[in-house]
N, C-alpha and C positions, 0 to 999 in steps of 0.2 A: 461641571468638573469640580472635584473635591478640592476646596481651598487649601486644605492642609497639605495634600499631596502635591498641589501646584507649587506651594511655597517651598516644599522640601527640596525641590530641584535647585534652589539657590544655595544649599549647603555644599561646602567643599566636599566636603566629605559628605550656606553658600550663598554639565551641559550636554541597533544591534547589527552589529555587522551582519552580512548575509549568511554567515556561517554560525552554527551553534557555538556557544562560549567554549566548551571543552575542545571542540575541533580546532579552534583558533590556536590553542596552545598545545596541541598534540605533538607539534614539532616546533623548531625555533620560530618565534614570532617575527614577522617582518612588517614594517610600517607600510601603509599603502602609498601609492604615488600622490603627489600634491593634487589637491582638489581644484577643479575648474569652477569658476563662478557659474551658477546655473542660469538658465533662461528665466527672465522675469515672469513669463506666463505660466511657469510651473509652480507647484506648491512650495518646493524648496526655494525657488527664485523669489517668491513673495516673502518668505521668511527672511531671506538675506536682505531684501530691499528694506524691510521694516527694521532689521538690525543695523543696517547701514545708517538709517536715519537716527536711530537711537544713539549710535556711536558718535555721530556728528554733534548731538546734544551733550553727550558725555564729555566730549573734548572742551566744551565751554563751561562745564560744571564747576561750581565753587568747591565741590568736594574733592576735586582732583589734587593730588600732591604733585607739584610741578618741579620738585627737586630733581635736576637732571642726573646727578650721580646715582641717586637711589633708583630712579627709573631705569637707567642704563644697567645697573647691577641686577635688578630683577629680570630685565629682558635678557641679559646674558645667560642667566640660569635657565630661563625658559627655552632659549635657543639651543643651549647645550643639550637639553633633553629632546627637543623637537627635531633636531637634525635638518633634513631637507625641507621640512615644513616651516622653518624659521621665517623665510621671507613673507609668509602669508599671515604672520601673527603681529598684532599690535597690543602691547601690554600697558595697562593703565593702573597705577596705584591710586586707590580711592580712600580718602580719609573718612572711614566709618569704623567705629570701635567694636565690630563684630567679627567673628571667625568665619571668613568666607573667601573663596576664590572660585572663578568660573571661566569657562571658555565657550563662546558662542560659535556656531557653525561658520560664520563669516570671518573668523579669526580674531575677534575681539576678546581679549582676556582681561578680566578685572581681578585685582589682588587687593583685598581690603586691609587697612592698617591694623585692625584687631587681630588679624591672622599674623601679620609680621611681628606684632608685639609678643605673640605666644610661641613663636618658633625659637628653639634653643640654638640652632645653627643653620648653615646653608643647606645641609643635607635634608633637614626637616622641611624647609621651604621647598626643596626639590621634590620631596615626596608628595606634597600637596599639588604642586604645579604638574607633576608627572601624572597624577590621577586625573586632573582636569584635561590634560592633553590626551590622555587615554580615551576620555569621553569624545573628544573632538575627532581623533583618528578613527574611532569606531562609528562615528556619525550617529551617536545616540539621540541627539536632539532631533535630527531629521527623522529617525525611526519613530520617535514619540509623536512627532507631528503626523506622520502617516498612520499612526495607530489611533488618531483621534476618531471618535465615533461618527462624526458627521461634519460636513462643511459648516453647518450653522454653529456647531460647538467651536470650531476654529475661528469662525467669524466673530463670535462672542469674545473669545480670547483676545483677538486682535483689538477689538473695541476697548477692552479693559486696558490693554497695554498702551494704546495710543491715547487713552483718555486721562492719563495721570501725568501728562507731560508738564514739567515745571516752566515757569516764566523766567525771562531774562537770562536764560542759559544756565540757571541753577537747578540741576536735576534733583528732585526731592528723594528721600530715602525710599519711598514706595516705588519710585521709578527705578532706582538702582536695584531693588529687590527683583522687580519684574524682568529687567534686562540681564541680571546676573544668572538666571537659570529659567529657561522657558517652560520646562515640564519637569515633573518628578520622574527620576529614573527608576527603573525596576531594580530589584535586588540582584538579578543576574547581570544587569548592566553595571551596577556598582562593583560587583566581583570582578568583572572583566576589566574595568578601569583600574582597579587595584592591581591586578596582575600586569597590565600594560605599564602602569606607573612604576612598579618595581623593576620591570625589565628596562625601562628607560633610565632609571636611576643607576642600575648596575652598569649599563653600557656607557653612561656618562662618567663613571668613576666614583659615584657617591655610595655611601654605606647604606644598603637597603634596609637594615634593621631599624634605622631611624623612622621609617614609616609607621611601624607598630608603636613606637614611642609617642609620636604625634597623637595617635588615636587614644593611647592610654592617658596622656596629659589632658586631653579634652574631656574624656570620660570622668576623670577625677574632678575637674572644675564643675561639670554639670551635676555630679553627685553631691559636691559640696554645696552648691546652690539649693539643691533639693533638700538636703539635710537642714539648711538654715531657714529657708523660706517656704519650702514645699513646692517651689516652682521648678520648671525645667525637668531634670531627670529623664525618665524614659519618654516623657511627653514632648521632648524637644523635636522640632521639625527637622533638625539636622539628622536625626536617626530614623525618621519615618519610613524611608525607603531603603535604608541600608541594611545589610545582613546583621543578624544578632551580634552584639558587641563581642561576646566571648568567641563566637565562631570566627569573626573577622580577625580578632587578635591572633588566634591560632594560625589562621591561614597566612597572615602577613609574616608572622615569625617563621613558619615553616618554609615559605617561599624565599624569604630573605636569607635563611641559612643555605639554601641551595644556590643562591646567586652571590653570596658573600665573596669578597675579594680581600686579600691581604693588604693591597695597596689602596683600598677604598678610603675616601676622605669624608669628613663631616663639615669642615669649614667653620669651626667655632669662632676663631679670632676675626676672620674676614667679615662674618655676619654681624658680630657685635660692633665692630668698628663702623660698618656702614649704617647700622641702625642708631648708633649713639647720638648723632645730632638731632634725632627726632624722638628719642625715647621719652623725655620729660613730657612733651606734648601728647604723646600716645598714652602715657600713664594718666595724665589729666583726663583725657577722653574716656579712658576705661572707668574711672571712678564716677564719671557723670552717668554711666549706665545704671548705677545704683543696684547692681547685681553683686552684693558684697560677698556672698559665698564664693562665687566664681573669682572675683578680684582677689580675695584673700588667698585662695588656693594658688592662683597665678603668682602672686608676689612671694608667697612662702616657697614655691618651687624655684623661683629665680634666685632667692636668697640662699638656697641650698648650694647653688653653684657659685655664689659670690657673696659670702657672709659679711664681707667688709664693705659692701656697697652702701654708702650712706644715703644715696638718693632712693634706692629701693626701700631702705628702712623708714625713710620719711614717708613715702607713699603707703607703706604698710600701716604706719601710725595714722595717716589720714583715713585709710579705709576703716580702721577700728573706730576712729572718732566719728565718722559719718554714719557708721552702722549703729553705734550708741546702744548696743546690747549690754546686759549686765556684765560688769568687769571690763568693758571695752575702753572706758576712759583711762583706767590704769594701764591697760595694754598699749593704748595710744601714747601715753606719756613715756612709758618705758622705751617704746620703739623710737619715738622722736628724740629722746635724750641720747639714745645710742647713735642716732644718725648725726648728732651735732659734732662729735669728735671725728667723724669719718668723711664729712662733706668739706673737704679742704681744697 
């Protein structure tokens, strides 16, 4: 199995229905009935059993963010999107400074803090969660399992997944990556998840246009990293199985215009209020990644919406100081001096 395509399944954007993609949306899309837990002796049952074990380990992980208000908030958004499937979902906020969310076929959803830091509002978070719920409702992971070329290939996959278990209940990053997305999705599956996610957003009262903005923000960060270090860019595993960026952007915008509502909400204030107690810690985690092209693009984007935010200006200065390119020391001093009068 190609390692790169395997890891690409972890990207949010980081888990086929029986009908062709176009047929699913030929008329008003309807969510399937709630899924029943499969028999253990089946291929799907074996996958669920493995995921249940990994979920038990995740509950003990030192990476889990155990702040109840934040977890309840993210869960409410997911349930607002998932409707009747809400009782089958368990949402876990995981402290990992990368952009990712995923939903496994047993109902385990992971939302990584690097994703939360990057969202501008509640509707943007809903766009990502809706996409992952779209994969879940379409049973894409199960289809990928059944597309495996042989039992031996799947057995090898299981051995890899079970062989990286952490000790003492602290699940390492490699394990989080493996359980966040079991297989790389095909491009048609990604398109289908996009369309379902937008439909769920609109039905829940969120502004669907925010989905295309999430994608644009992420592309800008990755391009900034490529321009700075030559890393990421089009080589990022986040985009390995996704439709071409320009095509995806056009489709998201066009469909959002069809679904747009005058009373749709974005939830800016609610989102920023909920994230505020955690933001400093998440910004510290972000700089530890040492992906300064991405971090600077992120901080500069956030400052566009909050130019008087002293904390953001301090971390912008820190990013320049740590990068230490030509002219960065002066940029760091200017940014930190600006932050002094605003951090009151």
